[in-house]
C-alpha positions as CSV (number, residue, x, y, z in Angstrom):
1,X,104.6,126.5,122.5
2,X,104.2,122.8,123.4
3,X,104.7,120.5,120.4
4,X,102.1,117.8,120.4
5,X,103.3,114.1,119.5
6,X,101.4,112.7,116.9
7,X,99.4,109.6,117.0
8,X,98.4,108.0,113.6
9,X,95.9,105.3,113.5
10,X,95.6,103.1,110.3
11,X,92.1,101.7,109.9
12,X,89.5,100.3,107.6
13,X,85.9,100.9,107.8
14,X,85.0,97.2,108.0
15,X,87.4,96.2,110.6
16,X,86.0,95.4,114.0
17,X,89.4,95.7,115.8
18,X,89.8,99.2,114.4
19,X,86.6,100.2,116.1
20,X,87.9,98.9,119.4
21,X,91.2,100.9,118.8
22,X,89.5,103.9,118.1
23,X,87.3,103.7,121.1
24,X,90.0,102.9,123.5
25,X,92.0,105.8,122.1
26,X,89.0,108.1,122.9
27,X,89.0,106.8,126.3
28,X,92.6,106.9,127.1
29,X,94.0,110.2,125.3
30,X,92.1,112.5,127.8
31,X,94.0,111.3,130.4
32,X,97.1,112.8,128.8
33,X,95.7,116.4,128.3
34,X,97.0,117.9,125.1
35,X,100.1,115.9,124.8
36,X,99.1,114.0,121.7
37,X,97.3,114.8,118.4
38,X,95.3,112.0,116.9
39,X,95.3,111.4,113.2
40,X,93.3,108.7,111.5
41,X,94.2,107.3,108.2
42,X,91.9,105.1,106.2
43,X,94.2,102.5,105.1
44,X,92.3,101.7,101.8
45,X,91.8,105.2,100.5
46,X,94.2,106.4,97.8
47,X,96.5,108.5,100.0
48,X,96.2,105.8,102.8
49,X,97.4,103.1,100.5
50,X,100.5,105.2,99.5
51,X,101.5,105.6,103.1
52,X,100.9,102.0,104.3
53,X,103.1,100.9,101.2
54,X,105.9,103.6,102.2
55,X,105.7,102.5,106.0
56,X,105.4,98.7,105.2
57,X,102.0,98.4,107.0
58,X,100.1,95.2,105.8
59,X,97.7,95.0,108.9
60,X,95.0,97.2,110.5
61,X,94.5,98.5,113.0
62,X,98.3,99.8,113.0
63,X,99.1,102.6,115.5
64,X,102.0,104.7,114.9
65,X,103.7,107.4,117.3
66,X,106.0,109.8,115.7
67,X,105.9,107.7,112.7
68,X,107.2,104.7,114.3
69,X,104.8,101.6,114.4
70,X,104.1,100.6,118.2
71,X,101.1,98.2,117.6
72,X,99.9,96.1,114.9
73,X,96.9,95.0,116.6
74,X,94.7,96.0,119.5
75,X,96.9,96.3,122.7
76,X,95.2,96.0,126.3
77,X,94.1,99.5,127.7
78,X,97.2,99.0,130.1
79,X,99.7,98.4,127.3
80,X,98.5,101.4,125.5
81,X,98.6,103.7,128.7
82,X,102.2,102.4,129.2
83,X,103.3,103.1,125.8
84,X,102.0,106.6,125.9
85,X,103.6,107.2,129.1
86,X,106.9,106.9,127.4
87,X,106.3,109.9,125.2
88,X,105.4,112.4,128.1
C-alpha cells in the first residue's frame, strides 16, 4: 500500500488569498495522481485554533506538508509544483 503525503491548508472563510490557494491546489494536485491527501483546517475554529497555536501559525493561508510549514502565503503555481515534486 502506498502511503500518501499529507498536505494541510490552514485557512479562514474571509481570506481572499486562502481562496486562491485552495483553487491552486485543486488545479495542481491532480498532476500528482494519488501521492498527496489534502486536509483543510479552518484556522479560527476551536480545533484549528489549538493546532495553529501548537504549530506557531499566525497567518493564513499556511500550507504544511508532513506537518512542516512550507508556505505562509500564496506561492506561484510554479513554486508550489516544484515544492510538491520534492515529495514524490
